[in-house]
N, C-alpha and C positions, 0 to 999 in steps of 0.2 A: 542430519549427520555431519560429522566433522570431516572436512576435506583438506586440501593442501593449504599452506600458508595461514592456518588458523581459521579458514572460512567455514561457516556453519550454514547448512541448507535445510529448509523445511518447506512443506506446503502449508498455506494458511487455512486453518479450520473454519474460516468464515464461509467456505463453500458449503458447509453443512448447516442445517437448521439447529437452533438451540438458543433460547433466551434465558432459561433457568440453568443453574449449574447441573441439575440432574439430567436435563436434556442434552447439555453440552457433553457431559461425561458419557452418556449413552452413545453419542455419535463417535466418541473416541474408541469405545469398545467395539462398536458395530462396523465402523469404516476404517479408522486410523490404524488399528491393529492389523487389519487385513492388508492394507497397503504396506505397512511396516514389514510384514512377513514376506511380501513379494519383492521389495526393493532393498531391504537392509537386514536380511536374516543373519543373525550371528554377530551383529555389530551395534553399537549404541545408536539410537534413533532419535532425531530431533523433532520436536513438535512446535509449530508456530500456532500459538493458542489465540483464538478469538474469544474475548469475554465482554459481553455487554454489561451494563451497570448492575442489573439484577443478578446475573451469574457471578460477577465479581464480588458482590456483597455476600452472596451465599458461600462462595468458596473461601472467603476470608474468615469464616467461622472456624475456630481451631480444630474441631473434629473433622470437618470436611477437608481442610488443608492437610492435616496429618494423613488422612486416608489417601488423598491424591498423591502425596509424596511417596507413600508406600507403594501405590500402584505404579508410579513411574519407576521406582527401583525394581519392582517385580518384573517389569517388562523391558528393562534396560532402555528406558526412554528418558529424555530430558527436555525441558522447556528453556529456550534462550530468548524468545521474543513473544510479545503479546500484541495483537492488533486491537488498539483502543480507539479506532476511528468511529465505528457505529456504536452509539451510546445505547440505543434501544433496539426495537425489532428490526431485523434485517432480511427476513425471508417471508414470503407468503402474504405480504401486505404492501400497500403503497409506501415506498420509502422516499424516492425522488429527493428533493432538496432537504427533506427533514433528516437526512443522514448527517448533515452538518450541525444539527441541533441536539442538545445545547452547544453553542459554539464557545470559543475561548474568551468571550466577553463575560461569561456567566460563572458563578461559583459552582454550579453543578458539574461543568466540564472539568474544573480544577479538582474538585473533590474526587470525582470518578478516576481521574488520571493518577492522583495521589494514591488511591487504593490499588490501582494496577501496579504501581511501583513497589508498594509494600508487599504485594504478592510476588512479583518477579524477583525481588531481592531474596525471598525465601525459597523460590523454586529453582533458580539458575544454579548450576554447579559452581563451585568456588573458583574454578580456573577459567570460567567463561563469562564474557560480558553479557549484560541483560538489556534488552531494548523494548521500547513501546513505541508504536506508530500512532499518529493522531491527525486530526483535521488541520488544514492549512489556515488557521485563524477562524474563518467563517465563509459563508456564501457571499460572493462579491456584492450582490445587490443589497445585502443587509447592512454592509459597512461602508460602502464607497462614499456616501455623503453623510457619515455620522462620526465626527471626530471623537466624540465621547466613547463610542463603542470601540474604536481603534485603541484609544488610551486604556480602556479596560482590558483589551486583549494583551497589550504590552505588560500591564500589571500582573495579569494571571500567568503569562508565560514566564515572567520573572519569578513569581511565587513557585511555579512547578520546578523551575531550574534550581531554586534554593532548596526545595524538598529533595530533589534528586541528588544534589551535591552533599547535603547532610546525610542522606541515607547511604550514599556511596562511601563517605568517610566512616560512618559507623559500622558498616558491614564489610568493608574492604572489597566490595564489588565495583566493577566498572559499569555503571548504569547510565543510559542515555535515552533521550526522547527524539523521535524523528517526526517533524512536521512535514506533511506530504502534499506537495503542489498538485493541484488538480484543476482541470478546466473550469472556468467561471467561478473560481474561488478567490479569496483575498489575494493570494498569489498563485499563479498558474504556470508561469514560465520561469526559467531560471533567472533571467534578469529581474523579474518581479520578486523572486525569492530573495535574491541578494539585496534588493531595495528594502524588502520587509525587515531583514535582519539588520541592515544599516540604520533603518529608522528606529528599530528597537535600541540599537547602540547609542542613538542620538536622543532618545527619549528621557523622561524623568528618571529612568532606571539605568542610565548609561553606565554608571560605575559597576553595578552588579552584572549587567548584561554581558559586558566584555569578559568577565570572569566566569560566566556560565556557559560559554560556547562549547566547552568540553561536554556539557551535559544536555544541551538543547541544540539539535542539528536538523538534518534533512533526511526524510525517507524518500528516496528517488524511485518513483514508479515508472517503469519503462513504457507502459501503456500510456500513461498520462502525458509524458514528455514527447512520446512519439506522435500522439494526437496533435501536439503543438508544433509539429514540423521541425523539431530541434534535432541537431546532431548530438548524439550521446557523448562522444569524446569532448566536443566543445562545451557542452552543458556541464559535464562532470568537472572538467578543468576549471570552468568559471566558478563553480561552487567551492572547490578546494582553494582556488586563488583568493576567494573572499574570506578565507579563514573559517569556513563552515564545516562541521563534522558530518561525514556521511554515516548516518546511523544505520541505515538498512537500504538494500536495493531490492525492489519488487521486480521479480522476473515475470513480465507480463507483456501481452501483445494486444493491439487494437485493430479494429476493422477499418479498411480503406476501400474507396470505390470511386469511379468516375461517375459524376452525377448526370449521366445521359438518361434516356428513357428506360433502358434496360436496368441501369444501376438503381434508379429511383424505384422502379417496380420491385426489384429484388429486395430492397431495404425494408419493404413491408413486413418481411419475416422477422425483422429485428425490433419492431415496435412492440413494446410490452409495458404493462402498467406499474411495474415494481420499481425499477431503478432509473436514474437520470442518465441519459446517453447524449452527452454534449457533442456537438458537431463543430469542428474547425475546418474552414474552407481555405485552401491555399493552392499555390501553384505547384503542380507536379514536377515542374522543371526547375524552378528557383527556390521553392520552399517558402516563398513569401506568403504570410497569412493575410487573408483578405477580409474575412468576417467570421463571426462565431454565432452559434445558436445554443440556447440553454438545453434543448432536448431535441431528439430526432424528429418528432412530429412537427416541431417548429420549422425545421429545415425543409421537410417535405412539403409543408404548406406554402413555402415561399416560391412564388412562380417567377421570380426574377431570372432573367436568362444567365446561363453559366458562361464563363469564359472558356475558350478551347482547351486551356491547360488546367482547368479546375480539377481539384481532387478533394473529396470529402474524407476526413478522418473522424471516426466515430468512437466515442468512449464506450466501447462494448468489449469487455475482456474476452478474448478468444482462447480456446485450448492451444497450448504451446506446440503440441506435436503434430497438428493437422491443419493444413491450409483450408480456408473456408470455401474454396471453389469459386469458379467464375460466376458472376463478373467481379467477385471480390478479391482483394489482396489483404495483407496484414502488415503490421509494423515490426515483424521479427527482424528486419534489417536494423532498426533502431536498437532492439534488444541485443543483437549480436555485436553492434557497435559498443554497447555498454560492457559486454563481456570482453571484448578486445581491450577496452580501457582497463578493466579489472586485471587482465593479463599483464598489462604494462605497469599497473600499480597494485600489486597483489595484496598489500597490507592496508590499503586505503579504506576498505570497508569489509568487515568480517562477518556481516549478517546478510544473508540472501534468502528470499522467500518467494516461492511460486504462488501467485495470487490470481486464480481464475474463479471468482465467486459466483459467476453467472450460470452455473451448470443448470439450475432449474429453469432458466428462461432462454436457454439456447434454442434455436430452431431445431426441430426433430432430426433433421438431416445431419446435424453436428453432434448430437447427443448420444453417448454410449453410457454404460454403467459408470457410476461415479468412481468406483475403484479402478476400472479400466482407464478412465480419463486420467486419474492421478498417476497411475503407473506409467502411462504413456508420456505424461509430462516429466516425470522423473527421468525416464529413459532419454528423452530429448535433451533435457537440461544437463544431465550428467555427461552425455556424449559431447555437448558443446563445451562444457567445463574441462573435460579431459583433453579435448583438442587444444586447449589453451594452457595446459599444465596446472589447472586449478583443482583438478580432482584426479 
């Protein structure tokens, strides 16, 4: 939905299963329209669409795309953003580090993202910008000792920037890509994000890179940067000061806990086989990061003694509207800091998306019906935005 200062808000449909276009569309009819009637009756409704590679290829067929555009018109809905992070299966199977594959060193990731932009250019209303979010280059262990792979990433990011610029010029749409920092990836913190873009600017593609920063920017996920113990206002200021476009802000929250015996025991409920749940250990007092684990079982298996002020922050997206309950906390303080920053900079980023894709793997005590969760998240988010004059 469109809010104040040109801000658009949606929930990301990656919370639903759907790898084919038929499956994706079925979830829009079964779940999205129900939520739409409960939160935005009588007003245009925005959809944050998740399309994997297979669904994107099928939707790109002229008959399917025409039918979907008619469906959007019939239900007074519009698409302003596409989640292009997961290329393949995203529910009901082991995803883990494969969510980053194919990465930005591959032609497959480039071709997939080019297709997503061809779609968003035809779906987004004429007066609205269109965005796609994507992986932050690669998984860190795949690229940190491989200069050739890093060079390929820069080449493909340049190529997608060129595609977006040409498509924007041809269609008159303001189109942009957001690379999404995430723990244990090529860039996970905001200093690493700035370093990545500066390295791109200094690469063999330097001349083009500088001119493409309007088209290739950052998708700021509040869960991810909260896990990294960052201050949202400081982090967002850093990105803007570096000349980077804020393509989209993911309104999301992570799990936090003191790693004492009770905390470790309770974390067993969040161990599950589908997604990677990176753990960042830092000081609850100073925010200094001490170490990282690629997945929650790795952290739980480490018997090294904790320091008295240790806190674990876990990349496990939590429902926005409900606290996880003792002994846990969440990183909604980071999220609210990001909303405070948006209040002070109301036109700096006009795309916002609630992204709690973990519904299927939440502990039973935190799980309600998917429609009730999404409505609760809308209620919480809209109240927070209204308190800041953004809605």
